C-alpha positions as CSV (number, residue, x, y, z in Angstrom):
1,M,0.0,0.0,-0.1
2,I,3.0,2.3,0.6
3,T,4.1,1.8,-3.0
4,I,0.5,2.6,-4.2
5,L,0.3,5.8,-2.2
6,R,3.7,6.8,-3.3
7,S,2.8,6.4,-7.0
8,F,-0.4,8.5,-6.9
9,G,1.5,11.7,-7.6
10,N,3.9,10.4,-10.1
11,V,2.4,7.4,-12.0
12,V,-0.4,7.4,-14.6
13,G,-2.8,4.6,-13.8
14,A,-1.9,4.2,-10.1
15,E,-5.5,4.4,-9.2
16,W,-6.0,1.1,-11.1
17,T,-3.4,-0.6,-8.9
18,A,-5.3,0.7,-5.9
19,V,-8.5,-0.8,-7.2
20,F,-6.6,-4.1,-8.1
21,W,-5.4,-3.9,-4.4
22,A,-8.9,-3.4,-2.9
23,V,-10.6,-6.1,-5.0
24,W,-8.1,-8.7,-3.8
25,L,-8.3,-7.5,-0.2
26,F,-12.1,-8.0,-0.3
27,L,-11.7,-11.5,-1.9
28,Y,-9.2,-12.4,0.8
29,L,-11.6,-11.3,3.6
30,T,-14.4,-13.1,1.9
31,V,-12.5,-16.4,1.9
32,C,-11.3,-16.0,5.4
33,L,-14.9,-15.4,6.6
34,L,-16.2,-18.5,4.8
35,F,-14.1,-20.8,7.1
36,R,-15.0,-20.9,10.7
37,R,-11.3,-21.0,11.6
38,G,-10.6,-17.8,9.6
39,R,-13.1,-15.7,11.5
40,R,-10.4,-14.8,14.1
41,L,-9.1,-11.3,13.8
42,W,-5.4,-12.4,14.3
43,I,-5.6,-14.9,11.5
44,I,-6.9,-12.3,9.1
45,G,-4.5,-9.7,10.4
46,C,-1.4,-12.0,10.3
47,G,-2.1,-13.2,6.8
48,F,-2.8,-9.7,5.5
49,L,0.1,-7.9,7.1
50,S,2.6,-10.7,6.2
51,S,1.5,-10.5,2.6
52,E,1.4,-6.7,2.5
53,I,5.0,-6.3,3.9
54,L,6.5,-8.8,1.6
55,C,4.7,-7.5,-1.5
56,D,5.3,-3.8,-0.7
57,G,9.0,-4.5,-0.2
58,T,9.2,-6.3,-3.4
59,W,7.3,-3.6,-5.3
60,L,9.3,-0.8,-3.8
61,A,12.6,-2.6,-4.7
62,Y,11.3,-3.2,-8.3
63,F,9.6,0.1,-9.1
64,Y,11.7,2.5,-7.1
65,P,15.3,1.0,-7.1
66,D,17.1,4.3,-6.5
67,G,14.2,6.2,-4.7
68,I,13.0,7.5,-8.1
69,Y,10.2,5.7,-10.0
70,R,11.4,3.6,-12.9
71,N,8.8,2.6,-15.6
72,P,9.5,-1.1,-16.6
73,G,6.7,-1.0,-19.1
74,L,4.6,-4.2,-19.7
75,A,7.3,-6.2,-18.0
76,G,6.2,-4.6,-14.7
77,M,2.8,-5.9,-15.0
78,G,4.0,-9.5,-14.0
79,I,5.3,-8.3,-10.7
80,L,1.8,-7.1,-9.8
81,I,0.6,-10.7,-9.5
82,I,2.8,-11.2,-6.3
83,W,0.0,-9.5,-4.3
84,P,-2.8,-12.1,-5.0
85,L,-0.3,-15.0,-4.9
86,L,0.9,-13.9,-1.4
87,L,-2.8,-13.5,-0.2
88,I,-3.7,-17.0,-1.6
89,L,-0.6,-18.5,0.2
90,A,-1.4,-16.7,3.5
91,A,-5.1,-18.0,3.4
92,A,-3.9,-21.5,2.5
93,I,-1.4,-21.5,5.4
94,F,-3.6,-20.0,8.1
95,L,-6.8,-21.8,7.0
96,L,-5.9,-25.2,5.8
97,V,-2.9,-26.1,8.0
98,P,-4.3,-27.8,11.2
99,A,-3.9,-26.1,14.4
100,R,-1.7,-27.7,17.2
101,K,-3.6,-29.2,20.0
102,Q,-3.0,-27.7,23.4
103,N,-1.8,-30.0,26.2
104,L,-4.1,-29.5,29.3
C-alpha cells in the first residue's frame, strides 16, 4: 500500500493498482470469513500484514530502485501478480494447516 500511495502523484494509472489491491483484499476477507477458523481477527490480520509487507517491499525494490520511479513498461505488470499470490498463500497456510492441539 505504501508503494501505491507513493505512486499516486507520479504514475499514470496508479488508481487502477489501488482498485486491484482493494478487490484482492475484499476477496481475501471473503475467503477468510467463509471458514470458521478464519473468523479470528489475528488470522486475518497476520495473513494480510505478512502478505502486505512482503509485497510492498518487493514492489518498492522493483519500481523505485534508487528512490525514483522507474517505468518497466509491460514487463512490470508481471510483478503485480505477487499480491494475489501472497494472499492465496497466506489464506492456505492459516486456514488449511491444522492447528496444534494444546496439552491441558
